[in-house]
N, C-alpha and C positions, 0 to 999 in steps of 0.2 A: 440379499442383493437386489438392486433395482435394475430392471431391464427396460424401463419405460423410455421409449423414444420421444425426443423432444425436438420440435421444429425450431430452428434458430429464429425465424421470423416471428413465430408465436411467442417465444420467450421475450424478445425485445418488445413486442406489442403489449404483453401482459405486464411487464415490469414498468415500462414508461407510463402506463395508464395509472399506476399506483403511486408514483413519486412526483414531486413538484420542485426538486432542486434544479438550480441553474448554475451556470458558470459565468460570472461577471468579472471581466478583466483577468489579468495574469495571476493576481494573488488574492484579492479580497473584493467582495461586492459591496455596493452601496445602495442606499434606499431603504424602503420598508418603514414608513412613518405612520402607518395606519394605527390609530389607537384602538385598543380592545379592553375588555374587562379583566384580562389576565395581567396580574402585577408580579414582577420579579424584583429581586433585590438590586438589580442593576438598572432597572428602568420600568416604565409603565406600559410598554408596548409588547405585544406578543411577538415572538421571534418568527420571522418568515424566511425559511431557507432559500427561497427563490430570490429574495432581496435582502441579504443579511446586512445588519448594521450592528455596530459595537460601540460601547461595551454592552455585554449581555450576561445574564446569569448563567453559570454552568448548568444549573438545573434546567433552564429553558432550552439550552442547546441539546441536552440529553433527551428531554421530552420530544424535541423536534427531530431526533435522529441525526443531528448534525455532526456527530463524531465520525461518521462515515460519509463517503460519496455515494452517488447514485448513477443509474444508467444514463440519465440525461446529462450528467457531468461528462461522461465519456463521449456521448454523442456531440456535445457542444464544444469539445476541445478543438482548438485550431489545428487543422490537419497539416502535417508536415511531410514533404516528399522524402526528406533525408533527416536523420537525427542531427541536432544542433552540435553535438559533441561526440567524438569517436567515430567508429566505422558503422556503416549501415549493415543490416542483416544480410548475410550471404545468400545468394540465390542458388537454387537447386542446379547441380551440374547438368550440362546438356549431353555430356558423353557418358554412356553406360559404364565405361571403365572407371569413372570417378564416383559412381554411386555405391552406397553401402547397403548391403542386404544380409544382415546378420541372421544366424539360425535362431537366436533368442534375443528378445529385447530386454534391456536392463532399465529399470525405473527407479528413481530416487526422489525423496523429498528433501527440503532444506534441512541441514543438519541440526540435531538437537543433542541434549546430554545423553539421551538414549537413542543411538542411531537407528534402531529398529522400531521406534515408537509408532510409526505410521504404517507399519507393514499390514496389520489386520485392517486398519481403518480404510486404507486405499485399495483393498482387495476388489470391491465391486468395480472400480475404475479399471484396474489391471485386467480383470476378467473380460471387460468389454473391449479393451485394447487388443487382447488376445483374439477375441471373436472377430473383430473388424479387420485385423491385419493377418490372421492366420498364423501368428507367431506366438510361441510361449513367452510369457512375461515373468521376469523374476525381480524381486525387490532388492535393491542394491544399497545397503546401509553405508552411510559415509559420515565422518566425524568432523569435518571442517569444510568451510566454503572453498578453500584452496584445493582440497582433495576432490571436491565435486566438480570444480572447473576443470581440473586436470583429467578427471575421468571422462568428461565429455570431449575434451580436446583430443584425447588419445583414442576416442571411439569405443571406449569400454562402457560408457553411459549413453543411452540413446534418447531417453525421455526423462524430464526432471522438472521439479518445482524449485525455482531459485528465489531467494528473498529479494527485497526491493533493491538494496545497495549492490549486491553481487550480480544482478541481472545484466547491467551493461558490461561487466567483466565477462560474463558468459557469452555475450554477443561478440565482443572484441577479441577474446582469447580462445573460445572453445567452439565457435561455429553454431551457437545456439540460435534458435528461431523462436522468440517469444510470441505466442499466438493467442493466448487466452488467460483470463483471470477468473477467480471464483466470485459469484454473487449469491445473495440470498433470494428468497422468493419475491421480495419486494424491490430487488435490484440494488441492495446495499453492497458496497465494496470499499476496501481501502481504509484509510484513516487520515486525519488532518493534524497539522501543527497548531496548537492553541497557545496563546500567550495569556497566562493566568495570573491573577493577583487576588488579594482579599477584597471581598465585596465592599467593605467600608474604607478601602484605600482611595481617598479622594485625589491623591497626587498622581495616580496612574490610571488614565482612561484611554490611552492610545499608545502606539508603538513609540512615538517620539518622546513620551513622558518617561522613558527609561533612563534618560541621561542622569549620570551621577548615582544611580541606584545599584544595589547588590542583587544580581540576578543569578538564579540557579540554572546551570546547564546540567544535563543528566550525567554524561561521561563523554570523553573525546570521540569515541567511535560511533556514538549514537547518531542516527540520521535525524530524526525529529527533535532529539534532545540536544544536539550540538551542530552537526554538519549543516542541516537545513537552516536553522536560524542564522548561522554565520553568513550563509549565502543570501538568503531571502531578506533578512533584516538590512544587510548592507545595500541591497537593491532599493530599499525604501529609505536609505539615508541614515540608518542607525548602525554603527559599527561596534560589535561586541569587543570588549577589552579596551577600546578607545572611548566610546561614549558611555559605557557602563562596566562595572566590575563583574567578571565572570567567576562564579564559585561552583565547582563541580560537586554535585550532591551524591552521585553514585548510582542514580537511576531515576526513572520517571515517578515511581511511588514516593521516593525520598524527596523529590522536588516538590510534588504537590502537597505532601504532608508538611514540608518545610515552609511553604507559602501559607498554608492554613494556620500554622503555629507562629507565624511572624518571624521565622528565621531568615527568610529571604523576602525581598520586596515583590518579586514576580518570578515566573519561570516559563520557558517554552517547553511544552510537554506534548507527548503523543496522546491524542484525544481518546482513542480506545483504551489505552493503558490507564489513564486516570478515571475513565468511566468505570472500569473494573474495580478501581479503588473505592469509588463512590458506591458501586453496587454491593461491595463487601462491608459497607457502613464504616469504612475507615476514614472517610472525610465527608463532610456535609456539603453537597454541591450548591446549596443556597448561600453558603458563606464564601463562595468563590465566584469571581466574575472573569470573563474572557474578553480581552480588549482588542484582540487581533486573531485572525484565523487564516490559514492557507487554503488553497484549493486541495482537493483530496490527493493523497499519494497512493499509487497502486501498491498492493501488497504482493504476495508471491505470484510470480509469473510462471506459466507452464510452457515448456519448450521441448522441441525435438531437434536433433542434429540436422543441419541443413542438407547433408548429402545422403540421407536415407532415401530409398527409392520413392518416387511419387506415390506408388500404391501404399507403401507403409505410412507415409506422411498423411495421406488422406484417411487411412484407417484410424490413425491416432487422433486426428482432428474430429472424426465422427464420434469416437468413443467419448471425447470430452464434450463436444458442442451439441450433440444430438441425443443425449441421454439426460434423464432427470435423476439425481442422486439424493433428493430431498428426504427420502425415507430410509436413508442408510446412515452408518456411523460417520460418513464424511460430513454431512450437514451437522450432526450432533457435535462433532469435534471442532468444526470450524465456524461456530457461532451462527448456524443456520445457513451457511453458504454451500448449498448442495447443487448448484448449477454453475456452468461455465459460459462466458460470453467471449466472443472474438475481439482481439485488440490489434492495433497497429503499434509496433514498438516505438517508432519515431514520435508518434503522437501521444500515446498514453504515458510514456516515460519521459516526456519532455521536461517536466518539472524536476525529475531526478537528475537528468542530464544537465539542467541549469545549475543545480547544486554542485554536482561533481566538477563541472567546468569552472565555476566560481572558486571552488576550493582547490583547483589545480590537481585533481585526481589523475593519476597516470595508470593506465590499465596494465598493471603487472600483478601477478598473484600475491606478491608481498604487500600490496596496498589494499587488500580486500578488507572491506568493512561491512558490517551487517546493515 
């Protein structure tokens, strides 16, 4: 268990010193025309994450770490006083009678096939929450997003990690306060939507080239594999099902393998998902090019219920934000992400709220998507 205290200021300073990513525009940056000796299958210029230009070899994006976002992406997001869609985060009640002071704090992670899978992994964090709040902490295994939302709404769950799509549901239905996300030592977080095609496909070099093509979407409930492209592509003037044929592949791996094998002309895919496929040698990233990329999506948000006493809230925040878990199973399990940084929900989740607004999502438990 790591008990190393970490200054929030020192974390931000150390991570921003090691990354060079920027956020240019709402969806995709432009620029980056400096020639180098590095040659890729999609072009002759080395990829610059601070000034991204496309098309670009998937291999070059992986080498540049562009499958994730970085601390500077968070810092450069346009600040919002209120979320663009849905309700704002609820404020801590001013009356003591409305505050929640449980004898024991219940902690849960986003549901998996094995609801108790993260119990041992998250023990160092739960120990620090207990130390900082003076409350015993128990792991609360849950089997669905709806049950997790309901548990926090009914005050049976007090601290939890909610997946990307369910986070706005947690805010709007359960009184959740998203305050932090995980990052790696070099500040990496989240994932991107990539639009991928074959490197030798000369007909597709930009989003607008999808017209009349057969495009693989992962599955209807997928954020980056369907919900996000339906919203973000339409914002760019390309409407799925109208401008191109949508064919559901069944998942991101199936989409990228289908592109590589020529079954589909292109596919919107989760960047970290297809990077894992490449790392497993199931697809050659030099044979794939990316012609469009989104800004990074946040991954799991960490939340506490809004009406916990201020003392408990502060203890929870301290356990997340002022400790370093890089030498624990937490970092090993979550791809090196052993630290947490503070976020503002309306700002960090704006791209997710754009997607949900565009797709007409209503915040009801029956509409929960991953």
